[in-house]
C-alpha positions as protocol buffer text, in pm:
chain_id: "A"
residue {
  index: 1
  type: MET
  ca { x: 7336 y: 10837 z: 6033 }
}
residue {
  index: 2
  type: PHE
  ca { x: 7303 y: 10583 z: 6315 }
}
residue {
  index: 3
  type: GLU
  ca { x: 6985 y: 10429 z: 6451 }
}
residue {
  index: 4
  type: GLY
  ca { x: 6795 y: 10658 z: 6207 }
}
residue {
  index: 5
  type: VAL
  ca { x: 6924 y: 10986 z: 6354 }
}
residue {
  index: 6
  type: PRO
  ca { x: 7218 y: 11211 z: 6247 }
}
residue {
  index: 7
  type: VAL
  ca { x: 7527 y: 11171 z: 6458 }
}
residue {
  index: 8
  type: GLU
  ca { x: 7858 y: 11361 z: 6486 }
}
residue {
  index: 9
  type: GLY
  ca { x: 8193 y: 11179 z: 6516 }
}
residue {
  index: 10
  type: ASN
  ca { x: 8502 y: 11257 z: 6723 }
}
residue {
  index: 11
  type: LEU
  ca { x: 8827 y: 11067 z: 6738 }
}
residue {
  index: 12
  type: GLN
  ca { x: 9062 y: 11129 z: 7033 }
}
residue {
  index: 13
  type: THR
  ca { x: 9413 y: 10989 z: 7042 }
}
residue {
  index: 14
  type: THR
  ca { x: 9634 y: 11000 z: 7351 }
}
residue {
  index: 15
  type: THR
  ca { x: 9997 y: 10893 z: 7367 }
}
residue {
  index: 16
  type: GLY
  ca { x: 10208 y: 10858 z: 7672 }
}
residue {
  index: 17
  type: THR
  ca { x: 10430 y: 10632 z: 7884 }
}
residue {
  index: 18
  type: PRO
  ca { x: 10253 y: 10437 z: 8156 }
}
residue {
  index: 19
  type: PRO
  ca { x: 10416 y: 10409 z: 8506 }
}
residue {
  index: 20
  type: GLY
  ca { x: 10682 y: 10140 z: 8501 }
}
residue {
  index: 21
  type: ALA
  ca { x: 10693 y: 10121 z: 8120 }
}
residue {
  index: 22
  type: THR
  ca { x: 10990 y: 10197 z: 7899 }
}
residue {
  index: 23
  type: GLN
  ca { x: 10805 y: 10287 z: 7578 }
}
residue {
  index: 24
  type: SER
  ca { x: 10507 y: 10496 z: 7496 }
}
residue {
  index: 25
  type: VAL
  ca { x: 10171 y: 10358 z: 7398 }
}
residue {
  index: 26
  type: SER
  ca { x: 9866 y: 10505 z: 7230 }
}
residue {
  index: 27
  type: THR
  ca { x: 9491 y: 10491 z: 7318 }
}
residue {
  index: 28
  type: THR
  ca { x: 9203 y: 10601 z: 7091 }
}
residue {
  index: 29
  type: ILE
  ca { x: 8841 y: 10677 z: 7159 }
}
residue {
  index: 30
  type: GLU
  ca { x: 8604 y: 10712 z: 6859 }
}
residue {
  index: 31
  type: SER
  ca { x: 8264 y: 10848 z: 6962 }
}
residue {
  index: 32
  type: TRP
  ca { x: 7949 y: 10914 z: 6754 }
}
residue {
  index: 33
  type: SER
  ca { x: 7683 y: 11128 z: 6930 }
}
residue {
  index: 34
  type: TYR
  ca { x: 7339 y: 11258 z: 6864 }
}
residue {
  index: 35
  type: ARG
  ca { x: 7316 y: 11633 z: 6943 }
}
residue {
  index: 36
  type: PHE
  ca { x: 6997 y: 11774 z: 7104 }
}
residue {
  index: 37
  type: GLY
  ca { x: 6857 y: 12114 z: 7030 }
}
residue {
  index: 38
  type: ASP
  ca { x: 6971 y: 12251 z: 7364 }
}
residue {
  index: 39
  type: GLY
  ca { x: 7333 y: 12167 z: 7283 }
}
residue {
  index: 40
  type: GLY
  ca { x: 7351 y: 11847 z: 7491 }
}
residue {
  index: 41
  type: ASN
  ca { x: 7452 y: 11520 z: 7331 }
}
residue {
  index: 42
  type: SER
  ca { x: 7403 y: 11145 z: 7377 }
}
residue {
  index: 43
  type: PRO
  ca { x: 7680 y: 10905 z: 7264 }
}
residue {
  index: 44
  type: LEU
  ca { x: 7524 y: 10628 z: 7055 }
}
residue {
  index: 45
  type: LEU
  ca { x: 7839 y: 10448 z: 6947 }
}
residue {
  index: 46
  type: THR
  ca { x: 8184 y: 10451 z: 7121 }
}
residue {
  index: 47
  type: LYS
  ca { x: 8491 y: 10244 z: 7029 }
}
residue {
  index: 48
  type: SER
  ca { x: 8783 y: 10239 z: 7271 }
}
residue {
  index: 49
  type: SER
  ca { x: 9118 y: 10089 z: 7188 }
}
residue {
  index: 50
  type: ASN
  ca { x: 9442 y: 10054 z: 7376 }
}
residue {
  index: 51
  type: PRO
  ca { x: 9728 y: 9793 z: 7386 }
}
residue {
  index: 52
  type: THR
  ca { x: 9532 y: 9588 z: 7651 }
}
residue {
  index: 53
  type: MET
  ca { x: 9173 y: 9608 z: 7535 }
}
residue {
  index: 54
  type: GLN
  ca { x: 8936 y: 9686 z: 7253 }
}
residue {
  index: 55
  type: GLN
  ca { x: 8576 y: 9778 z: 7351 }
}
residue {
  index: 56
  type: THR
  ca { x: 8260 y: 9887 z: 7173 }
}
residue {
  index: 57
  type: ASN
  ca { x: 7954 y: 10035 z: 7345 }
}
residue {
  index: 58
  type: VAL
  ca { x: 7635 y: 10075 z: 7136 }
}
residue {
  index: 59
  type: SER
  ca { x: 7295 y: 10228 z: 7221 }
}
residue {
  index: 60
  type: LEU
  ca { x: 7024 y: 10056 z: 7023 }
}
residue {
  index: 61
  type: ASP
  ca { x: 6654 y: 10132 z: 6960 }
}
residue {
  index: 62
  type: PHE
  ca { x: 6730 y: 10501 z: 7010 }
}
residue {
  index: 63
  type: SER
  ca { x: 6426 y: 10726 z: 7009 }
}
residue {
  index: 64
  type: THR
  ca { x: 6370 y: 11094 z: 7083 }
}
residue {
  index: 65
  type: ALA
  ca { x: 6001 y: 11039 z: 7159 }
}
residue {
  index: 66
  type: GLU
  ca { x: 5878 y: 11129 z: 7512 }
}
residue {
  index: 67
  type: PRO
  ca { x: 5896 y: 10817 z: 7738 }
}
residue {
  index: 68
  type: ASP
  ca { x: 5598 y: 10706 z: 7946 }
}
residue {
  index: 69
  type: PRO
  ca { x: 5589 y: 10930 z: 8259 }
}
residue {
  index: 70
  type: ALA
  ca { x: 5512 y: 10619 z: 8467 }
}
residue {
  index: 71
  type: LEU
  ca { x: 5872 y: 10496 z: 8412 }
}
residue {
  index: 72
  type: PHE
  ca { x: 5996 y: 10777 z: 8647 }
}
residue {
  index: 73
  type: TYR
  ca { x: 5775 y: 10699 z: 8945 }
}
residue {
  index: 74
  type: VAL
  ca { x: 5782 y: 10426 z: 9214 }
}
residue {
  index: 75
  type: PRO
  ca { x: 5513 y: 10168 z: 9110 }
}
residue {
  index: 76
  type: ASP
  ca { x: 5200 y: 10154 z: 9320 }
}
residue {
  index: 77
  type: GLY
  ca { x: 5217 y: 9890 z: 9599 }
}
residue {
  index: 78
  type: TRP
  ca { x: 5595 y: 9917 z: 9646 }
}
residue {
  index: 79
  type: ASN
  ca { x: 5754 y: 9978 z: 9980 }
}
residue {
  index: 80
  type: ILE
  ca { x: 6016 y: 10257 z: 9992 }
}
residue {
  index: 81
  type: VAL
  ca { x: 6330 y: 10207 z: 10205 }
}
residue {
  index: 82
  type: GLU
  ca { x: 6561 y: 10502 z: 10257 }
}
residue {
  index: 83
  type: GLY
  ca { x: 6921 y: 10388 z: 10188 }
}
residue {
  index: 84
  type: GLU
  ca { x: 7256 y: 10541 z: 10270 }
}
residue {
  index: 85
  type: THR
  ca { x: 7424 y: 10798 z: 10048 }
}
residue {
  index: 86
  type: ILE
  ca { x: 7787 y: 10728 z: 9965 }
}
residue {
  index: 87
  type: GLN
  ca { x: 8015 y: 11021 z: 9870 }
}
residue {
  index: 88
  type: PRO
  ca { x: 8123 y: 11013 z: 9512 }
}
residue {
  index: 89
  type: GLY
  ca { x: 8460 y: 10850 z: 9459 }
}
residue {
  index: 90
  type: LEU
  ca { x: 8443 y: 10628 z: 9759 }
}
residue {
  index: 91
  type: ILE
  ca { x: 8521 y: 10260 z: 9715 }
}
residue {
  index: 92
  type: SER
  ca { x: 8306 y: 10029 z: 9939 }
}
residue {
  index: 93
  type: GLY
  ca { x: 8539 y: 9895 z: 10199 }
}
residue {
  index: 94
  type: GLY
  ca { x: 8861 y: 10048 z: 10077 }
}
residue {
  index: 95
  type: LEU
  ca { x: 9092 y: 10342 z: 10032 }
}
residue {
  index: 96
  type: SER
  ca { x: 9072 y: 10585 z: 9738 }
}
residue {
  index: 97
  type: TYR
  ca { x: 9224 y: 10906 z: 9630 }
}
residue {
  index: 98
  type: ALA
  ca { x: 9009 y: 11211 z: 9551 }
}
residue {
  index: 99
  type: ALA
  ca { x: 9079 y: 11567 z: 9446 }
}
residue {
  index: 100
  type: ASP
  ca { x: 9042 y: 11694 z: 9808 }
}
residue {
  index: 101
  type: GLY
  ca { x: 9241 y: 11416 z: 9978 }
}
residue {
  index: 102
  type: PHE
  ca { x: 9235 y: 11054 z: 10077 }
}
residue {
  index: 103
  type: ARG
  ca { x: 8904 y: 10882 z: 10153 }
}
residue {
  index: 104
  type: TYR
  ca { x: 8821 y: 10563 z: 10343 }
}
residue {
  index: 105
  type: TYR
  ca { x: 8474 y: 10413 z: 10344 }
}
residue {
  index: 106
  type: TYR
  ca { x: 8362 y: 10151 z: 10595 }
}
residue {
  index: 107
  type: PRO
  ca { x: 8019 y: 9989 z: 10537 }
}
residue {
  index: 108
  type: SER
  ca { x: 7787 y: 9910 z: 10826 }
}
residue {
  index: 109
  type: THR
  ca { x: 7789 y: 9542 z: 10720 }
}
residue {
  index: 110
  type: GLY
  ca { x: 8155 y: 9513 z: 10820 }
}
residue {
  index: 111
  type: ARG
  ca { x: 8440 y: 9367 z: 10619 }
}
residue {
  index: 112
  type: TRP
  ca { x: 8752 y: 9171 z: 10708 }
}
residue {
  index: 113
  type: SER
  ca { x: 8836 y: 9031 z: 10360 }
}
residue {
  index: 114
  type: ASP
  ca { x: 9084 y: 8749 z: 10374 }
}
residue {
  index: 115
  type: TYR
  ca { x: 9122 y: 8762 z: 10752 }
}
residue {
  index: 116
  type: ASP
  ca { x: 8764 y: 8721 z: 10864 }
}
residue {
  index: 117
  type: TYR
  ca { x: 8826 y: 8423 z: 11093 }
}
residue {
  index: 118
  type: SER
  ca { x: 8952 y: 8378 z: 11449 }
}
residue {
  index: 119
  type: LEU
  ca { x: 9249 y: 8163 z: 11556 }
}
residue {
  index: 120
  type: GLN
  ca { x: 9397 y: 8141 z: 11906 }
}
residue {
  index: 121
  type: ALA
  ca { x: 9749 y: 8047 z: 12009 }
}
residue {
  index: 122
  type: ALA
  ca { x: 9891 y: 8140 z: 11666 }
}
residue {
  index: 123
  type: PRO
  ca { x: 10046 y: 8484 z: 11696 }
}
residue {
  index: 124
  type: PHE
  ca { x: 10229 y: 8651 z: 11408 }
}
residue {
  index: 125
  type: SER
  ca { x: 10324 y: 8978 z: 11241 }
}
residue {
  index: 126
  type: ALA
  ca { x: 10411 y: 9029 z: 10880 }
}
residue {
  index: 127
  type: GLN
  ca { x: 10394 y: 9258 z: 10577 }
}
residue {
  index: 128
  type: ARG
  ca { x: 10173 y: 9166 z: 10280 }
}
residue {
  index: 129
  type: ILE
  ca { x: 10327 y: 9273 z: 9947 }
}
residue {
  index: 130
  type: THR
  ca { x: 10117 y: 9280 z: 9631 }
}
residue {
  index: 131
  type: GLU
  ca { x: 10273 y: 9318 z: 9278 }
}
residue {
  index: 132
  type: ARG
  ca { x: 10061 y: 9344 z: 8965 }
}
residue {
  index: 133
  type: THR
  ca { x: 10217 y: 9300 z: 8622 }
}
residue {
  index: 134
  type: ASN
  ca { x: 10032 y: 9410 z: 8308 }
}
residue {
  index: 135
  type: ALA
  ca { x: 10055 y: 9105 z: 8084 }
}
residue {
  index: 136
  type: ILE
  ca { x: 10061 y: 9308 z: 7763 }
}
residue {
  index: 137
  type: LEU
  ca { x: 10269 y: 9613 z: 7856 }
}
residue {
  index: 138
  type: LYS
  ca { x: 10499 y: 9415 z: 8085 }
}
residue {
  index: 139
  type: THR
  ca { x: 10483 y: 9689 z: 8350 }
}
residue {
  index: 140
  type: THR
  ca { x: 10483 y: 9603 z: 8720 }
}
residue {
  index: 141
  type: VAL
  ca { x: 10326 y: 9814 z: 9002 }
}
residue {
  index: 142
  type: GLN
  ca { x: 10367 y: 9733 z: 9366 }
}
residue {
  index: 143
  type: GLU
  ca { x: 10098 y: 9837 z: 9601 }
}
residue {
  index: 144
  type: ALA
  ca { x: 10160 y: 9988 z: 9938 }
}
residue {
  index: 145
  type: PRO
  ca { x: 10220 y: 9695 z: 10175 }
}
residue {
  index: 146
  type: LEU
  ca { x: 9970 y: 9594 z: 10441 }
}
residue {
  index: 147
  type: LYS
  ca { x: 10099 y: 9538 z: 10794 }
}
residue {
  index: 148
  type: LEU
  ca { x: 9936 y: 9240 z: 10967 }
}
residue {
  index: 149
  type: TYR
  ca { x: 9933 y: 9149 z: 11336 }
}
residue {
  index: 150
  type: ARG
  ca { x: 9761 y: 8874 z: 11534 }
}
residue {
  index: 151
  type: ASP
  ca { x: 9801 y: 8802 z: 11905 }
}
residue {
  index: 152
  type: SER
  ca { x: 9755 y: 8479 z: 12092 }
}
residue {
  index: 153
  type: ALA
  ca { x: 9395 y: 8567 z: 12186 }
}
residue {
  index: 154
  type: GLY
  ca { x: 9299 y: 8587 z: 11820 }
}
residue {
  index: 155
  type: ARG
  ca { x: 9286 y: 8966 z: 11786 }
}
residue {
  index: 156
  type: MET
  ca { x: 9381 y: 9083 z: 11439 }
}
residue {
  index: 157
  type: ARG
  ca { x: 9507 y: 9424 z: 11320 }
}
residue {
  index: 158
  type: ILE
  ca { x: 9556 y: 9540 z: 10967 }
}
residue {
  index: 159
  type: ASP
  ca { x: 9736 y: 9873 z: 10879 }
}
residue {
  index: 160
  type: ARG
  ca { x: 9634 y: 9995 z: 10533 }
}
residue {
  index: 161
  type: GLN
  ca { x: 9810 y: 10275 z: 10347 }
}
residue {
  index: 162
  type: LEU
  ca { x: 9716 y: 10421 z: 10012 }
}
residue {
  index: 163
  type: THR
  ca { x: 9986 y: 10398 z: 9744 }
}
residue {
  index: 164
  type: GLN
  ca { x: 10144 y: 10743 z: 9703 }
}
residue {
  index: 165
  type: TYR
  ca { x: 10134 y: 10865 z: 9344 }
}
residue {
  index: 166
  type: TYR
  ca { x: 10192 y: 11232 z: 9382 }
}
residue {
  index: 167
  type: GLY
  ca { x: 10539 y: 11341 z: 9478 }
}
residue {
  index: 168
  type: ASP
  ca { x: 10426 y: 11696 z: 9586 }
}
residue {
  index: 169
  type: LYS
  ca { x: 10191 y: 11567 z: 9853 }
}
residue {
  index: 170
  type: LEU
  ca { x: 10245 y: 11437 z: 10206 }
}
residue {
  index: 171
  type: PRO
  ca { x: 10270 y: 11062 z: 10260 }
}
residue {
  index: 172
  type: ALA
  ca { x: 9931 y: 10889 z: 10238 }
}
residue {
  index: 173
  type: PRO
  ca { x: 9758 y: 10827 z: 10569 }
}
residue {
  index: 174
  type: VAL
  ca { x: 9735 y: 10488 z: 10740 }
}
residue {
  index: 175
  type: PHE
  ca { x: 9397 y: 10355 z: 10853 }
}
residue {
  index: 176
  type: SER
  ca { x: 9416 y: 10072 z: 11105 }
}
residue {
  index: 177
  type: GLU
  ca { x: 9144 y: 9809 z: 11164 }
}
residue {
  index: 178
  type: ILE
  ca { x: 9143 y: 9608 z: 11487 }
}
residue {
  index: 179
  type: ASN
  ca { x: 8923 y: 9304 z: 11501 }
}
residue {
  index: 180
  type: ASP
  ca { x: 8885 y: 9246 z: 11871 }
}
residue {
  index: 181
  type: VAL
  ca { x: 8730 y: 8895 z: 11890 }
}
residue {
  index: 182
  type: VAL
  ca { x: 8766 y: 8895 z: 12269 }
}
residue {
  index: 183
  type: ASN
  ca { x: 8528 y: 9201 z: 12317 }
}
residue {
  index: 184
  type: GLY
  ca { x: 8337 y: 9139 z: 12000 }
}
residue {
  index: 185
  type: THR
  ca { x: 8418 y: 9476 z: 11842 }
}
residue {
  index: 186
  type: LEU
  ca { x: 8579 y: 9610 z: 11527 }
}
residue {
  index: 187
  type: ILE
  ca { x: 8766 y: 9937 z: 11557 }
}
residue {
  index: 188
  type: ILE
  ca { x: 8868 y: 10170 z: 11273 }
}
residue {
  index: 189
  type: LEU
  ca { x: 9143 y: 10415 z: 11375 }
}
residue {
  index: 190
  type: ASP
  ca { x: 9143 y: 10753 z: 11209 }
}
residue {
  index: 191
  type: PRO
  ca { x: 9486 y: 10902 z: 11295 }
}
residue {
  index: 192
  type: ALA
  ca { x: 9426 y: 11236 z: 11122 }
}
residue {
  index: 193
  type: HIS
  ca { x: 9135 y: 11322 z: 11357 }
}
residue {
  index: 194
  type: GLN
  ca { x: 9230 y: 11082 z: 11643 }
}
residue {
  index: 195
  type: ILE
  ca { x: 8891 y: 10914 z: 11636 }
}
residue {
  index: 196
  type: ALA
  ca { x: 8825 y: 10541 z: 11700 }
}
residue {
  index: 197
  type: HIS
  ca { x: 8514 y: 10424 z: 11520 }
}
residue {
  index: 198
  type: ARG
  ca { x: 8390 y: 10121 z: 11705 }
}
residue {
  index: 199
  type: TYR
  ca { x: 8145 y: 9860 z: 11587 }
}
residue {
  index: 200
  type: ALA
  ca { x: 7973 y: 9572 z: 11770 }
}
residue {
  index: 201
  type: HIS
  ca { x: 8120 y: 9325 z: 11523 }
}
residue {
  index: 202
  type: GLY
  ca { x: 8254 y: 8998 z: 11666 }
}
residue {
  index: 203
  type: HIS
  ca { x: 8398 y: 8759 z: 11413 }
}
residue {
  index: 204
  type: ALA
  ca { x: 8286 y: 8498 z: 11162 }
}
residue {
  index: 205
  type: ASP
  ca { x: 8396 y: 8143 z: 11232 }
}
residue {
  index: 206
  type: ARG
  ca { x: 8499 y: 8064 z: 10881 }
}
residue {
  index: 207
  type: SER
  ca { x: 8730 y: 7802 z: 10738 }
}
residue {
  index: 208
  type: LEU
  ca { x: 9063 y: 7885 z: 10578 }
}
residue {
  index: 209
  type: ARG
  ca { x: 9035 y: 8016 z: 10227 }
}
residue {
  index: 210
  type: VAL
  ca { x: 9306 y: 7840 z: 10018 }
}
residue {
  index: 211
  type: HIS
  ca { x: 9267 y: 8073 z: 9721 }
}
residue {
  index: 212
  type: THR
  ca { x: 9161 y: 8440 z: 9713 }
}
residue {
  index: 213
  type: PHE
  ca { x: 9158 y: 8458 z: 9330 }
}
residue {
  index: 214
  type: SER
  ca { x: 8829 y: 8430 z: 9148 }
}
residue {
  index: 215
  type: PRO
  ca { x: 8804 y: 8380 z: 8769 }
}
residue {
  index: 216
  type: ALA
  ca { x: 8717 y: 8686 z: 8571 }
}
residue {
  index: 217
  type: THR
  ca { x: 8414 y: 8522 z: 8424 }
}
residue {
  index: 218
  type: THR
  ca { x: 8148 y: 8296 z: 8574 }
}
residue {
  index: 219
  type: ARG
  ca { x: 8149 y: 8106 z: 8253 }
}
residue {
  index: 220
  type: GLY
  ca { x: 8483 y: 7967 z: 8325 }
}
residue {
  index: 221
  type: THR
  ca { x: 8500 y: 7608 z: 8441 }
}
residue {
  index: 222
  type: LYS
  ca { x: 8774 y: 7458 z: 8665 }
}
residue {
  index: 223
  type: GLU
  ca { x: 8992 y: 7238 z: 8448 }
}
residue {
  index: 224
  type: SER
  ca { x: 9217 y: 7097 z: 8715 }
}
residue {
  index: 225
  type: THR
  ca { x: 9343 y: 7112 z: 9079 }
}
residue {
  index: 226
  type: ASN
  ca { x: 9704 y: 6994 z: 9134 }
}
residue {
  index: 227
  type: ASP
  ca { x: 9869 y: 6924 z: 9462 }
}
residue {
  index: 228
  type: LEU
  ca { x: 10209 y: 7088 z: 9462 }
}
residue {
  index: 229
  type: GLY
  ca { x: 10342 y: 6930 z: 9784 }
}
residue {
  index: 230
  type: GLU
  ca { x: 10503 y: 7098 z: 10074 }
}
residue {
  index: 231
  type: GLU
  ca { x: 10763 y: 7378 z: 10110 }
}
residue {
  index: 232
  type: THR
  ca { x: 10902 y: 7603 z: 10381 }
}
residue {
  index: 233
  type: MET
  ca { x: 10848 y: 7977 z: 10347 }
}
residue {
  index: 234
  type: GLU
  ca { x: 10948 y: 8236 z: 10604 }
}
residue {
  index: 235
  type: GLY
  ca { x: 11010 y: 7940 z: 10841 }
}
residue {
  index: 236
  type: VAL
  ca { x: 10657 y: 7816 z: 10801 }
}
residue {
  index: 237
  type: THR
  ca { x: 10554 y: 7481 z: 10651 }
}
residue {
  index: 238
  type: VAL
  ca { x: 10314 y: 7541 z: 10362 }
}
residue {
  index: 239
  type: SER
  ca { x: 10119 y: 7325 z: 10122 }
}
residue {
  index: 240
  type: GLY
  ca { x: 10085 y: 7418 z: 9753 }
}
residue {
  index: 241
  type: GLU
  ca { x: 9784 y: 7390 z: 9527 }
}
residue {
  index: 242
  type: LEU
  ca { x: 9737 y: 7497 z: 9163 }
}
residue {
  index: 243
  type: GLU
  ca { x: 9396 y: 7562 z: 9017 }
}
residue {
  index: 244
  type: ASN
  ca { x: 9325 y: 7623 z: 8644 }
}
residue {
  index: 245
  type: TRP
  ca { x: 9011 y: 7760 z: 8484 }
}
residue {
  index: 246
  type: VAL
  ca { x: 8931 y: 7740 z: 8111 }
}
residue {
  index: 247
  type: THR
  ca { x: 8687 y: 7970 z: 7929 }
}
residue {
  index: 248
  type: PRO
  ca { x: 8592 y: 7844 z: 7586 }
}
residue {
  index: 249
  type: ALA
  ca { x: 8574 y: 8075 z: 7287 }
}
residue {
  index: 250
  type: ASP
  ca { x: 8252 y: 8282 z: 7262 }
}
residue {
  index: 251
  type: ALA
  ca { x: 8155 y: 8205 z: 7625 }
}
residue {
  index: 252
  type: ASP
  ca { x: 8203 y: 8560 z: 7738 }
}
residue {
  index: 253
  type: GLY
  ca { x: 8232 y: 8756 z: 7416 }
}
residue {
  index: 254
  type: ASN
  ca { x: 8587 y: 8625 z: 7374 }
}
residue {
  index: 255
  type: ASP
  ca { x: 8703 y: 8518 z: 7025 }
}
residue {
  index: 256
  type: ARG
  ca { x: 8943 y: 8247 z: 7161 }
}
residue {
  index: 257
  type: GLU
  ca { x: 8976 y: 8012 z: 7451 }
}
residue {
  index: 258
  type: TYR
  ca { x: 9179 y: 8137 z: 7752 }
}
residue {
  index: 259
  type: THR
  ca { x: 9305 y: 7999 z: 8082 }
}
residue {
  index: 260
  type: GLN
  ca { x: 9330 y: 8160 z: 8422 }
}
residue {
  index: 261
  type: SER
  ca { x: 9521 y: 8009 z: 8717 }
}
residue {
  index: 262
  type: SER
  ca { x: 9592 y: 8047 z: 9084 }
}
residue {
  index: 263
  type: GLU
  ca { x: 9894 y: 7892 z: 9265 }
}
residue {
  index: 264
  type: SER
  ca { x: 9855 y: 7916 z: 9639 }
}
residue {
  index: 265
  type: TRP
  ca { x: 10092 y: 7820 z: 9927 }
}
residue {
  index: 266
  type: TYR
  ca { x: 9910 y: 7815 z: 10259 }
}
residue {
  index: 267
  type: SER
  ca { x: 9956 y: 7707 z: 10619 }
}
residue {
  index: 268
  type: THR
  ca { x: 9670 y: 7519 z: 10768 }
}
residue {
  index: 269
  type: LYS
  ca { x: 9825 y: 7554 z: 11114 }
}
residue {
  index: 270
  type: LEU
  ca { x: 9831 y: 7935 z: 11099 }
}
residue {
  index: 271
  type: LYS
  ca { x: 9535 y: 7978 z: 10858 }
}
residue {
  index: 272
  type: LEU
  ca { x: 9740 y: 8197 z: 10630 }
}
residue {
  index: 273
  type: ILE
  ca { x: 9820 y: 8218 z: 10260 }
}
residue {
  index: 274
  type: MET
  ca { x: 10193 y: 8286 z: 10256 }
}
residue {
  index: 275
  type: LEU
  ca { x: 10224 y: 8315 z: 9871 }
}
residue {
  index: 276
  type: GLU
  ca { x: 9974 y: 8335 z: 9590 }
}
residue {
  index: 277
  type: LYS
  ca { x: 10040 y: 8372 z: 9225 }
}
residue {
  index: 278
  type: THR
  ca { x: 9751 y: 8435 z: 8988 }
}
residue {
  index: 279
  type: HIS
  ca { x: 9746 y: 8456 z: 8610 }
}
residue {
  index: 280
  type: SER
  ca { x: 9489 y: 8590 z: 8367 }
}
residue {
  index: 281
  type: THR
  ca { x: 9489 y: 8716 z: 8012 }
}
residue {
  index: 282
  type: THR
  ca { x: 9555 y: 9076 z: 8122 }
}
residue {
  index: 283
  type: GLU
  ca { x: 9737 y: 9062 z: 8457 }
}
residue {
  index: 284
  type: ASP
  ca { x: 9972 y: 8851 z: 8666 }
}
residue {
  index: 285
  type: THR
  ca { x: 9960 y: 8909 z: 9040 }
}
residue {
  index: 286
  type: VAL
  ca { x: 10191 y: 8798 z: 9318 }
}
residue {
  index: 287
  type: ILE
  ca { x: 10084 y: 8839 z: 9684 }
}
residue {
  index: 288
  type: ARG
  ca { x: 10338 y: 8731 z: 9951 }
}
residue {
  index: 289
  type: LEU
  ca { x: 10387 y: 8764 z: 10322 }
}
residue {
  index: 290
  type: THR
  ca { x: 10732 y: 8895 z: 10421 }
}
residue {
  index: 291
  type: HIS
  ca { x: 10914 y: 9004 z: 10740 }
}
residue {
  index: 292
  type: PHE
  ca { x: 10724 y: 8722 z: 10901 }
}
residue {
  index: 293
  type: SER
  ca { x: 10754 y: 8654 z: 11274 }
}
residue {
  index: 294
  type: GLN
  ca { x: 10564 y: 8420 z: 11503 }
}
residue {
  index: 295
  type: GLU
  ca { x: 10656 y: 8625 z: 11814 }
}
residue {
  index: 296
  type: GLU
  ca { x: 10378 y: 8778 z: 12017 }
}
residue {
  index: 297
  type: PRO
  ca { x: 10305 y: 9134 z: 11887 }
}
residue {
  index: 298
  type: ASP
  ca { x: 10302 y: 9430 z: 12124 }
}
residue {
  index: 299
  type: HIS
  ca { x: 9972 y: 9423 z: 12316 }
}
residue {
  index: 300
  type: SER
  ca { x: 9925 y: 9799 z: 12258 }
}
residue {
  index: 301
  type: LEU
  ca { x: 9865 y: 9740 z: 11887 }
}
residue {
  index: 302
  type: PHE
  ca { x: 9523 y: 9598 z: 11974 }
}
residue {
  index: 303
  type: GLU
  ca { x: 9420 y: 9883 z: 12198 }
}
residue {
  index: 304
  type: ILE
  ca { x: 9279 y: 10227 z: 12122 }
}
residue {
  index: 305
  type: PRO
  ca { x: 9566 y: 10479 z: 12162 }
}
residue {
  index: 306
  type: ASP
  ca { x: 9556 y: 10738 z: 12433 }
}
residue {
  index: 307
  type: GLY
  ca { x: 9399 y: 11065 z: 12319 }
}
residue {
  index: 308
  type: TYR
  ca { x: 9154 y: 10911 z: 12075 }
}
residue {
  index: 309
  type: THR
  ca { x: 8781 y: 10981 z: 12103 }
}
residue {
  index: 310
  type: VAL
  ca { x: 8571 y: 10658 z: 12082 }
}
residue {
  index: 311
  type: VAL
  ca { x: 8256 y: 10674 z: 11873 }
}
residue {
  index: 312
  type: ASP
  ca { x: 8024 y: 10374 z: 11880 }
}
residue {
  index: 313
  type: GLU
  ca { x: 7889 y: 10347 z: 11522 }
}
residue {
  index: 314
  type: LYS
  ca { x: 7554 y: 10208 z: 11417 }
}
residue {
  index: 315
  type: GLY
  ca { x: 7597 y: 10266 z: 11041 }
}
residue {
  index: 316
  type: PRO
  ca { x: 7857 y: 10319 z: 10768 }
}
residue {
  index: 317
  type: VAL
  ca { x: 8141 y: 10566 z: 10812 }
}
residue {
  index: 318
  type: ALA
  ca { x: 8315 y: 10778 z: 10546 }
}
residue {
  index: 319
  type: LEU
  ca { x: 8645 y: 10929 z: 10644 }
}
residue {
  index: 320
  type: THR
  ca { x: 8829 y: 11207 z: 10452 }
}
residue {
  index: 321
  type: VAL
  ca { x: 9181 y: 11325 z: 10516 }
}
residue {
  index: 322
  type: ILE
  ca { x: 9241 y: 11658 z: 10338 }
}
residue {
  index: 323
  type: GLN
  ca { x: 9585 y: 11686 z: 10190 }
}
residue {
  index: 324
  type: PRO
  ca { x: 9757 y: 12029 z: 10139 }
}
């Protein structure tokens, strides 16, 4: 019995070796559900456990009485705004893998993440490498690198490729984003269908972000900021800064105090973070720029390729590349 109703329990145990690990681990899910007369069920208590996390989800004040019908209608006096429908499985502003192929979603609000600023007379090209290490399993996964380009006029291009997990499939597609600050447009290149999705976008005149890492909890307070001096990386002079956040016990459901940190090495001249190391209780991440060059990139990288159909977009775009 749970919450005054009979429940049925189920315990599922799964054992396997995660990618990059050398030994197997086990995960368990203990679920207690109320079964309805039509055969459906509602989980009221679920306990999940694996080497990195223990989590309990509970439904309280459970009742099988008919709810007030007014709860399922728009209240009187409210304005109704028809919003966009996003395909299931799409990640807002990013790449994802689905059963029928690779998907890329671009919202109408635009996104340029860590490179949403304009800087002239500072050309470069580089690869951005991201490595994530599970702090408990000690396994490391390297994401597919981003290729970055910026010309002297301030135009920026990012080539994004989804990490390939399935060996029996073709290589994951590359979607390119061109932020043309000269013409005030943002272009998304879909190579599978040879379509250039163009937005009237412009650029945001923002200051350099020294750290991209944000603490996992808003209850964390910054404990310290340390100046690490200057170094030279990839031929670029960079300044280092270390930030530490401390979350006290019981602040976020945690039973003990924990610290998160971000070590960032940045170039104020180029407005680039050349190296960032972040640490949390569950994951360590290293993001670095490699194959760095300050030579002017090929001008054609910032143009729509021949043969592409240009579509001027007014709203969000969802792209799907079907894989055989």
